N, C-alpha and C positions, 0 to 999 in steps of 0.2 A: 504979461503972463509968462510963467516959467515954461521952458521946454521939457521939464522933467517932473515926474511925480515920484513920491516915495511909495513903495509897495504897501498895500493896505492889509496884507496878511497879518493877523494878530500875533503870529509866532515867527514871522520872518526873521526878526533879529535874534532868534534863538537857534536857528539852523546853523550847524557847524560846518561852514564851507569857507574855503580860502577867499572867495570873492567878498565875503562879509567882514573879514578881519580888517580893522582899522587901528591906527595908533602906533606908537613906537615904544621900545623898551618894555617896561613892565606896565605900561598904560594902554594895553590893547583892549579893544571891545569888539563884539559882533554887532554890526550895524545893518539896519534894514536896507534893502537894495534900492538904488535909484534907477528909475525906468524912463527911457526916452518917450515922451508923449508926442503923438503925431498930429495933434491939434485939428480935430475934425475930419481927418482923412482916415478912412477905414480900409483895411485890407479886404473887407467883404463888400466894398462898394456901396454901402448904404448911406454914406455921407456923414454918419454920426461918429462918435468916439468908439474906441475899441476897448473891450474888457482888458486886453493885455497892456493898455496904457496905465493900468492901476494895480496889476498883479504880476509878479516876476515869474510865477510858475503855477501849475495846476494845484499843487499842494496848498500854496498861499490862498488861492481862490477858494478852494473847498474849506479851508480853515475859517475864512471870512463868512462864507455861506452858512456853515454849521453854527457859528457864533451868532449870526444875525438872521436866521431863518424866519422867525416870527415877524420881525420888522419888515423883511422883504415881502412876506405874504400879505401884510397889512397894507402895502402900497396898492395892491389890486386884488382884494379877496375874491375868490370864486365861490359864488353861492349856488350856482347851477352848473351842470355839466355842459360842455360844448359838444355839438354834433355836426357831422358832415353827411349830407345825403349821398348815398351810394347806390350803385347797381351791381349785383353779383352776377357775373357771367360765367356759365359753365360750358365748356367746349370739349367735345370728345376728340381724342387724338391718339396717335400711336407713337411709341418710342422707336429708337433706331433698330430694335429687334422685331418690331411689328406688334408688340404687346400693347393692348388698349389701356388708356388711362383717361381721366377727366382732368382737364386744366381749369382751375378756378381763378378768375381775374376779378379784382375789385376796381370799379371805375367810379370816380367822383361825378356827381350830377350837379350842373349849374342850374339852380332853381330861381335865380334872380329874375325879377320882372323888368329890369332895365333894358332899354333897347336903343 
């Protein structure tokens, strides 16, 4: 398995930067960027791959998402909204000048029946 991936951005090879110029003389081209793949190690500690193993920058990532949005949504279509049970807490307090105000805090509730 290769330690590198080519950027998956559909327009990566058209971005005019010095790092993409390849060739000599009059045979120059703009080439897609080669990215070092970290093979299962994620900077986020989740053990999986990292999105930046496949895209050289945010622009290339967003170009890819824009081009393939419908296919991405079809992977896991959402037919119903997700909900998180919460409790809204209102607490009366005063600021540094002594003026009263109400602090509103949202707290998640764990409704699981597991014990």
